[in-house]
C-alpha positions in Angstrom: 20.2 -16.2 10.6 17.1 -14.6 12.2 18.6 -11.1 12.0 19.5 -11.4 8.3 16.4 -13.2 7.2 14.1 -11.0 9.3 15.9 -7.9 7.9 15.3 -9.1 4.4 11.6 -9.8 5.0 11.2 -6.4 6.5 12.9 -4.7 3.6 10.7 -6.6 1.2 7.7 -5.2 3.1 9.1 -1.7 3.4 10.0 -1.4 -0.3 6.9 -3.0 -1.7 4.3 -1.4 0.4 3.2 2.2 -0.2 6.3 4.5 -0.3 7.2 6.1 2.9 4.8 4.1 5.0 7.0 1.6 6.9 10.0 2.6 8.9 12.5 0.6 10.9 12.7 1.6 14.6 14.4 0.2 17.6 12.6 -1.5 20.5 13.1 1.5 22.8 11.7 3.9 20.3 8.7 1.6 19.7 7.9 1.5 23.4 7.7 5.3 23.5 5.3 5.3 20.6 3.2 2.5 22.0 3.8 1.4 25.6 2.1 -2.0 25.0 5.2 -3.0 22.9 7.1 -3.2 26.2 5.0 -6.2 27.3 6.7 -8.2 24.6 10.1 -7.7 26.2 13.3 -6.8 24.5 14.8 -9.7 22.6 16.0 -10.8 19.2 12.3 -10.9 18.1 11.7 -7.3 19.0 15.2 -5.6 18.6 14.1 -3.8 15.5 10.5 -3.4 14.4 8.7 -2.0 11.4 6.4 0.9 12.2 3.5 2.0 10.0 3.8 5.8 10.1 0.6 6.3 8.1 -1.7 4.2 10.3 -2.0 6.5 13.3 1.4 5.4 14.5 0.0 2.4 16.3 0.7 -0.4 13.9 3.9 -2.4 14.3 5.1 -5.6 12.6 7.9 -7.9 13.8 9.7 -9.5 10.8 12.4 -11.0 13.0 9.8 -12.6 15.3 8.0 -14.0 12.3 11.2 -15.6 11.0 11.8 -17.1 14.4 8.2 -18.5 14.5 8.7 -20.0 11.0 11.9 -21.7 12.2 10.1 -23.1 15.2 6.8 -24.1 13.7 7.4 -24.6 10.0 5.1 -23.8 7.1 2.1 -22.9 9.4 3.9 -19.6 10.1 4.6 -18.7 6.5 6.9 -15.7 6.1 5.8 -15.3 2.5 2.1 -15.1 3.5 3.0 -12.7 6.3 4.8 -10.3 3.9 2.1 -10.6 1.2 -0.7 -9.7 3.6 1.1 -6.7 5.1 2.0 -5.4 1.6 -1.6 -5.8 0.3 -3.1 -4.2 3.4 -0.7 -1.3 3.1 -1.4 -0.8 -0.6 -5.2 -1.2 -0.3 -5.4 1.4 2.5 -4.0 4.1 0.3 -6.2 6.4 -1.8 -6.5 4.8 -5.2 -5.4 1.4 -3.9 -6.7 -1.7 -5.5 
C-alpha cells in the first residue's frame, strides 16, 4: 500500500510541478548526490526518492515516507497538503511563476 500510494503521490508532484524538474531516483543514487541522505537509512520510506534537478541538486522529497507518516499519524501528516506545497514551491520558483 505504501509503495503504490507513495508512487501515486510522487507522480502527482512530478507531473504537476514545472516540467522536467522532479525525477525519481533510487536511494543509492541519492546518497551519491547528497551524502546526508545516507543518515536516513535504506528502507521502504527511502527506497525511491524524488530529486529536484533544478534546485542545485540538493532538494529531495520522500513521498513513500510521507504516506507512511500519514498512516501512522493520521490527518496531521496530510499527504494532500504535502503535495500541494511542493507543487506550489516548484512552480513559484520558476521564472514567470505565480
